[in-house]
N, CA and C of each residue as an Amber inpcrd file, in Angstrom:
protein
   255
-176.5620000  95.6110000 -23.0150000-176.6670000  96.1480000 -24.3560000
-177.9970000  96.8490000 -24.5660000-179.0670000  96.2490000 -24.0510000
-180.3740000  96.8710000 -24.2120000-180.4430000  98.1920000 -23.4630000
-179.7560000  98.2700000 -22.3530000-179.7480000  99.5040000 -21.5720000
-179.1130000 100.6380000 -22.3560000-178.0690000 100.3500000 -23.1260000
-177.3960000 101.3820000 -23.9260000-178.2960000 101.8740000 -25.0380000
-179.0490000 100.9850000 -25.6410000-179.9770000 101.3620000 -26.7080000
-181.0770000 102.2590000 -26.1400000-181.5940000 101.8930000 -24.9890000
-182.6500000 102.6840000 -24.3590000-182.1230000 104.0700000 -24.0080000
-180.9110000 104.1440000 -23.4440000-180.3100000 105.4340000 -23.1030000
-180.1000000 106.2650000 -24.3740000-179.6570000 105.6420000 -25.4730000
-179.4440000 106.3580000 -26.7370000-180.7550000 106.9020000 -27.2800000
-181.8170000 106.1000000 -27.1920000-183.1270000 106.5430000 -27.6750000
-183.6350000 107.7110000 -26.8350000-183.5160000 107.6170000 -25.5160000
-183.9750000 108.6900000 -24.6380000-183.1570000 109.9540000 -24.8850000
-181.8330000 109.8080000 -24.9600000-180.9720000 110.9600000 -25.1900000
-181.2710000 111.5960000 -26.5560000-181.4450000 110.7680000 -27.5700000
-181.7730000 111.2650000 -28.9080000-183.1020000 111.9960000 -28.9190000
-184.0840000 111.4760000 -28.1970000-185.3970000 112.1360000 -28.1310000
-185.2920000 113.4900000 -27.4510000-184.5010000 113.5620000 -26.3850000
-184.3350000 114.8270000 -25.6730000-183.6740000 115.8630000 -26.5830000
-182.6330000 115.4500000 -27.2860000-181.9350000 116.3640000 -28.2040000
-182.8810000 116.8260000 -29.3100000-183.6560000 115.9040000 -29.8560000
-184.6090000 116.2490000 -30.9130000-185.6790000 117.2070000 -30.4000000
-186.1960000 116.9400000 -29.2080000-187.2090000 117.8190000 -28.6220000
-186.6480000 119.2200000 -28.3870000-185.4130000 119.3100000 -27.8760000
-184.7880000 120.6150000 -27.6650000-184.5810000 121.3530000 -28.9910000
-184.2010000 120.6390000 -30.0180000-184.0010000 121.2610000 -31.3330000
-185.3250000 121.8010000 -31.8730000-186.4010000 121.0460000 -31.7230000
-187.7120000 121.4850000 -32.2080000-188.1870000 122.7130000 -31.4360000
-188.0670000 122.6580000 -30.1070000-188.4920000 123.7970000 -29.2800000
-187.6490000 125.0300000 -29.5990000-186.3400000 124.8490000 -29.7240000
-185.4540000 125.9740000 -30.0310000-185.7560000 126.5970000 -31.3750000
-185.9610000 125.7680000 -32.3920000-186.2580000 126.3200000 -33.7170000
-187.6190000 127.0020000 -33.7380000-188.5740000 126.4860000 -32.9860000
-189.8830000 127.1350000 -32.8950000-189.7610000 128.5060000 -32.2540000
-188.9770000 128.6020000 -31.2080000-188.7690000 129.8920000 -30.5420000
-188.0820000 130.8690000 -31.4930000-187.0560000 130.4050000 -32.2040000
-186.3610000 131.2750000 -33.1530000-187.2970000 131.7610000 -34.2660000
-188.1380000 130.8790000 -34.7760000-189.0910000 131.2750000 -35.8150000
-190.0860000 132.3020000 -35.2740000-190.5460000 132.1020000 -34.0430000
-191.4860000 133.0480000 -33.4410000-190.8380000 134.4220000 -33.2870000
-189.5920000 134.4480000 -32.8370000-188.8820000 135.7220000 -32.6920000
-188.7210000 136.3930000 -34.0500000-188.3840000 135.6220000 -35.0460000
-188.2050000 136.1780000 -36.3880000-189.5060000 136.7400000 -36.9350000
-190.6090000 136.0610000 -36.6970000-191.9130000 136.5430000 -37.1590000
-192.2940000 137.8230000 -36.4310000-192.0700000 137.8500000 -35.1300000
-192.4100000 139.0350000 -34.3390000-191.5780000 140.2340000 -34.7780000
-190.3020000 140.0200000 -35.0380000-189.4160000 141.1070000 -35.4530000
-189.6600000 141.5090000 -36.9040000-190.4400000 140.7430000 -37.6240000
-190.6430000 141.0340000 -39.0390000-189.4320000 140.6270000 -39.8420000
-188.9190000 139.4820000 -39.5510000-187.6670000 138.9940000 -40.1160000
-187.6470000 138.9670000 -41.6320000-187.2530000 140.0700000 -42.2170000
-187.1130000 140.1420000 -43.6530000-185.6220000 140.1940000 -43.9650000
-185.1930000 139.3190000 -44.8230000-183.7780000 139.2870000 -45.1690000
-183.4420000 140.4270000 -46.1300000-182.1650000 140.6640000 -46.2930000
-181.7270000 141.7260000 -47.2070000-182.1500000 141.4190000 -48.6300000
-182.1340000 140.1510000 -48.9890000-182.5520000 139.7600000 -50.3360000
-184.0360000 140.0690000 -50.5260000-184.8530000 139.7560000 -49.5210000
-186.2810000 140.0510000 -49.6040000-186.5170000 141.5570000 -49.6520000
-185.7450000 142.3270000 -48.8890000-185.8740000 143.7760000 -48.9200000
-185.5380000 144.3100000 -50.3010000-184.5010000 143.7620000 -50.9090000
-184.1120000 144.1980000 -52.2530000-185.2010000 143.8580000 -53.2660000
-185.7970000 142.6820000 -53.1340000-186.8700000 142.2910000 -54.0460000
-188.0870000 143.1920000 -53.8730000-188.4340000 143.4990000 -52.6280000
-189.5720000 144.3750000 -52.3800000-189.3150000 145.7730000 -52.9210000
-188.0780000 146.2590000 -52.7770000-187.7310000 147.5790000 -53.3040000
-187.8480000 147.5850000 -54.8270000-187.3990000 146.5240000 -55.4630000
-187.4980000 146.4220000 -56.9220000-188.9560000 146.3760000 -57.3670000
-189.7820000 145.6050000 -56.6690000-191.2030000 145.5290000 -56.9940000
-191.8660000 146.8910000 -56.8200000-191.5200000 147.5870000 -55.7590000
-192.0840000 148.9120000 -55.5110000-191.6990000 149.8670000 -56.6210000
-190.4300000 149.8240000 -57.0360000-189.9620000 150.7020000 -58.1060000
-190.7090000 150.4050000 -59.4090000-190.9060000 149.1210000 -59.7020000
-191.6110000 148.7380000 -60.9270000-193.0660000 149.2020000 -60.8930000
-193.7060000 149.0630000 -59.7550000-195.1010000 149.4990000 -59.6230000
-195.2060000 151.0100000 -59.7980000-194.2600000 151.7440000 -59.2250000
-194.2620000 153.2000000 -59.3810000-194.0610000 153.6010000 -60.8370000
-193.1570000 152.9110000 -61.5370000-192.9580000 153.1850000 -62.9580000
-194.2220000 152.9120000 -63.7490000-194.8770000 151.7910000 -63.4520000
-196.1200000 151.4520000 -64.1500000-197.1750000 152.5310000 -63.9110000
-197.2780000 153.0120000 -62.6870000-198.2500000 154.0510000 -62.3680000
-197.9510000 155.3170000 -63.1610000-196.6690000 155.6980000 -63.2370000
-196.2940000 156.8960000 -63.9990000-196.6270000 156.7330000 -65.4760000
-196.3250000 155.5760000 -66.0390000-196.6220000 155.3370000 -67.4480000
-198.1310000 155.3430000 -67.7050000-198.8830000 154.7520000 -66.8050000
-200.3380000 154.7440000 -66.9760000-200.9220000 156.1520000 -66.8450000
-200.3510000 156.9670000 -65.9820000-200.8080000 158.3510000 -65.8570000
-200.5470000 159.1200000 -67.1440000-199.3700000 158.9120000 -67.7250000
-199.0490000 159.5700000 -69.0060000-199.9860000 159.0910000 -70.1060000
-200.2770000 157.7860000 -70.1140000-201.1740000 157.2390000 -71.1210000
-202.5740000 157.8310000 -70.9760000-203.0110000 157.9980000 -69.7440000
-204.3200000 158.5890000 -69.5030000-204.3780000 160.0080000 -70.0660000
-203.3130000 160.7730000 -69.8640000-203.2550000 162.1360000 -70.3930000
-203.3110000 162.1240000 -71.9170000-202.5900000 161.2170000 -72.5350000
-202.5980000 161.1160000 -74.0000000-203.9690000 160.7330000 -74.5280000
-204.6200000 159.7890000 -73.8540000-205.9560000 159.3570000 -74.2900000
-206.9430000 160.5150000 -74.1830000-206.8580000 161.2810000 -73.1170000
-207.7410000 162.4370000 -72.9670000-207.5060000 163.4430000 -74.0800000
-206.2330000 163.6480000 -74.4520000-205.9250000 164.5680000 -75.5430000
-206.4980000 164.0530000 -76.8610000-206.3660000 162.7530000 -77.1090000
-206.9230000 162.1740000 -78.3310000-208.4420000 162.2770000 -78.3540000
-209.0790000 162.0560000 -77.2220000-210.5330000 162.1960000 -77.1520000
-210.9490000 163.6200000 -77.4850000-210.2040000 164.5810000 -76.9700000
-210.5080000 165.9850000 -77.2520000-210.3680000 166.2610000 -78.7390000
-209.3120000 165.7640000 -79.3600000-209.1040000 165.9660000 -80.7930000
-210.2490000 165.3490000 -81.5890000-210.6250000 164.1200000 -81.2480000
-211.7150000 163.4530000 -81.9660000-213.0350000 164.1880000 -81.7990000
-213.3210000 164.6480000 -80.5900000-214.5670000 165.3820000 -80.3730000
-214.5730000 166.6900000 -81.1550000-213.4340000 167.3690000 -81.2090000
-213.3350000 168.6130000 -81.9820000-213.5360000 168.3400000 -83.4670000
-212.9860000 167.2360000 -83.9750000-213.1670000 166.8870000 -85.3810000
-214.6250000 166.5720000 -85.6850000-215.2840000 165.8630000 -84.7710000
-216.6860000 165.5200000 -84.9820000-217.5650000 166.7730000 -84.9620000
-217.2510000 167.7070000 -84.0650000-217.9940000 168.9740000 -84.0140000
-217.7940000 169.7520000 -85.3090000-216.5630000 169.7270000 -85.8120000
-216.2710000 170.4240000 -87.0630000-217.0300000 169.8340000 -88.2270000
-217.1190000 168.5130000 -88.2940000-217.8470000 167.8560000 -89.3740000
-219.3420000 168.1150000 -89.2810000-219.8680000 168.0650000 -88.0660000
-221.3090000 168.2910000 -87.9050000-221.6410000 169.7650000 -88.1840000
-220.7170000 170.6680000 -87.8870000-220.9280000 172.0960000 -88.1800000
-220.8950000 172.3610000 -89.6680000-220.0570000 171.6370000 -90.4090000
-219.9720000 171.7930000 -91.8500000-221.2230000 171.2600000 -92.5280000
-221.7940000 170.2010000 -91.9860000-222.9860000 169.5860000 -92.5940000
-224.1920000 170.4880000 -92.4300000-224.2840000 171.2590000 -91.3840000
-225.4470000 172.1070000 -91.1610000-225.3760000 173.3820000 -91.9640000
-224.2010000 173.8040000 -92.4210000-224.0610000 175.0430000 -93.1980000
-224.3750000 174.8490000 -94.6070000
């Protein structure tokens, strides 16, 4: 009976060791290949699209702010010109 237990423990250890080595090899291959799933690719594409939209909106906002600054500076010049006359 003890011999069967010892054989089961040894066999179980061998199977466990093979599973660990195999999964490590598979993970290494996946890392080397850049293993990105389709779901991750879709998420990255969505994030990229959102970042591009944010950049476009911020560029438009920058243009608007510059226009407002120009208007304010023109108004201030007009007021200072009126005060000197």
